[in-house]
C-alpha positions, 0 to 999 in steps of 0.5 A, a space after each residue: 500500500 502506498 504512503 498516500 493511501 495509508 495517510 488517507 485511511 489513518 486520517 479517516 480513522 482520526 475523524 472517526 475517533 473525534 466524532 466518537 468523542 475522543 479528545 483531539 490531542 489523544 486522537 491525533 497522537 494515537 493516529 499519528 503513532 499508528 500511521 508512522 508504524 504502518 508506513 515503516 512496516 509497509 516499507 519492510 513488506 509487512 514482515 512480522 519480524 520487522 514490526 518491532 523495528 517499525 514500532 521502535 522507529 515510530 516511537 522514537 519520532 513520536 517521542 522527539 516531536 513534542 520537545 523539538 516543536 514545543 521548545 519553540 520560543 514563540 509558544 511561550 507567548 501563550 501562557 503569558 497572554 493568558 496570564 495577562 487576562 486572568 490578572 486583569 480580571 483579578 485586578 478589577 480592570 474588567 469591571 472598570 472597563 465594562 462600567 466605562 463602556 456602559 456609561 459611554 455607549 449604553 444610551 444607543 438602542 440595545 446599548 447595554 449589549 453593545 457596551 458588552 461587545 466593546 468591553 469584551 473587545 477591550 478585554 480581548 486586547 489584554 487576554 489571549 483566550 476566548 474562554 477566559 473572556 467569556 467566563 469573565 463577562 458571564 459574571 459581570 455583564 449578564 446580570 446587568 443585562 437581565 436587570 433591565 429586561 434582556 432575554 437571558 438567552 440573548 444576554 448569554 449569546 452576546 457574552 459568548 459571541 463577544 468572547 470570540 473577539 479574543 481570537 483575533 484581537 492581539 494578544 491572541 493564542 490562536 494567531 500565535 499557534 497559526 504563525 508557528 504551524 505555517 512558519 510565519 512572522 508572529 509579530 505581523 500576524 498579531 498586528 494584522 488582527 487589530 483591524 479585523 478584530 475591531 471590525 468584527 466588534 463593529 459588525 456585532 454592534 450593528 447587528 444588536 442595534 438593528 435588532 433593537 430597532 426592529 424588535 419591540 421590547 428588545 433591550 431598552 437603552 440605558 440613559 441618565 449618565 451625566 458627562 461628569 460620570 462618564 469622564 469619571 469612568 475613564 481613569 479606572 479603565 485606562 490601565 488596560 489601554 496602558 498595557 496594550 500601549 506598552 506591548 505594542 510599542 515594545 514589540 513594534 516600536 512605532 517611533 522608528 528603528 528596530 523593535 525593542 524586544 520580541 513578542 515573547 518579551 513583550 508578553 512577559 512585560 505586559 504580564 508583569 505590568 498587570 501583576 503590579 497593577 493587581 498588587 497595587 489594587 489589593 490582590 491577595 495571595 488566594 486571587 493570585 493563586 487562582 489566576 496562576 492555576 487557571 492560566 496553567 490549566 488553560 496553557 496545559 490544555 493548549 500544549 497537550 493538543 499541540 503535542 498530540 497533533 504535531 505527532 500526527 503532522 509528522 506522520 502526514 509528512 511521511 505520507 506526503 498528504 499535504 503535497 498530494 492535496 495541494 496538487 489536487 486543489 490546484 488541478 481543480 477546474 474552478 476559480 481559486 476564489 471559489 476553492 478558497 470559499 469552499 475550504 472556509 465552508 469546510 472549516 465551518 462544518 469541522 468546527 461543529 465537531 472539533 475545538 478551534 485549536 485542534 481543528 487548525 492544528 490538524 488541517 493547516 499542514 494540509 490546507 495551508 500549502 494548497 492555499 499558497 499554491 492557489 495564490 502562486 506560491 510562497 515567494 510570489 509577488 503581488 503583481 503575479 499572484 492570484 489573489 493580488 497579494 504577495 506570498 507572505 501577505 497571503 499567509 497573513 490574510 489566510 491566517 486571519 480568515 481561518 482564525 475568524 472561522 475558528 472564532 465561528 467554531 467557538 459558538 457553533 453547536 454541538 461543542 462551541 466551547 464559549 457557550 459551554 463556558 457561559 452556561 457553566 458560569 450561570 446556573 440559570 442557563 442551559 447550554 441550549 439556551 446559550 446556543 439559541 441566544 448566539 444564533 443571530 451572531 452567525 449572520 454577523 460572522 458570515 458578513 464579516 468573513 465575506 467582507 474580509 474576503 472581498 476587501 483583503 486590505 482590511 487585513 493586510 494594510 497594517 502589517 504591510 506598513 511594518 515592512 
């Protein structure tokens, strides 16, 4: 049997494992190990005496992969970004941010829901984890919305959808993972997430205002705040702006010249600054311990998925499945843009059965080379490309598109993690309630993705300035 055939069979088995409910990390690791054994044993003609030799080679490869790949310095960004978010919560910065958004924005139709969206976007700028963002605002924003008469399902949906913004707005753990998988510049990808993330928040806000204007009794605006009260709410929320400013200036140095540090160092500096703020605001040892434990739990979950999937990715390399898929995609007699849209639709379907990080880790080693081939290759110039952008910019554009699809997967049934988190925080909500409440935001996400495809400049303009 040819390696490509083994690759297809093992990949099919992996999908079966995932659909049956096995965790992606373990399913991918098991599939990768079995596939490696199969490929090496097949080279020996399935000689029974060679099986142990094939097992030894496969085990050696599988054992080396986690350390060799996860030792990548860029991955240290993930725990620091997650820690920033939890420390900001325990420092009380999230409450201050929500209060400021409420006082300044809640006067518009559906204002408290709109304020929640912008508050989650602001918190996303210091938190690299969508799950953490959803958990924090489920405690803060939902009670406020229920007090003034919002439907509890929609209130939960606003928080779950708003939490997804942390996937795009830097610092983003998923963008870091994408950059490492496809071997692209982490800094440029993080920079590229700013405008699409803000754009997504505006689309969400527009949807809410439209619903408030057309649905009777949807969500009354909150008025009565004086200008003095509004301006008084700004100082407590400024620390978040300060932390974002420090990270951006440290990594990108907008004043000219070389960057002052790497993204990893910028993340560590941001975590230290937020820690100092939290201590200044009276954070106790118990709260610090909770922040560290929650950060460790989420980081370990992400790293375990990476370890398992990278074993599977190494198997794909031996099976030459990425090259075969790329050749097949470029041979299709359809327009490249239509093929790209079909790939993104496939992500929407996969997201119903897999978590966002696992989905990207499993598919990008195969899909990314195909998309780059559609554009003309890694080194193609903008003038000679299919999508009108150079190879590196196409990698950035596609990265934002797939991460936006990953956002979409965080709220799609049956395993939308953000919906489970919100339901877990609120005893009065079931997971089904949250899924019903988040449904209108599917339309907003579809509009956002369509506009990002139609107008790539929304994504690539900012990173192109970085050179």
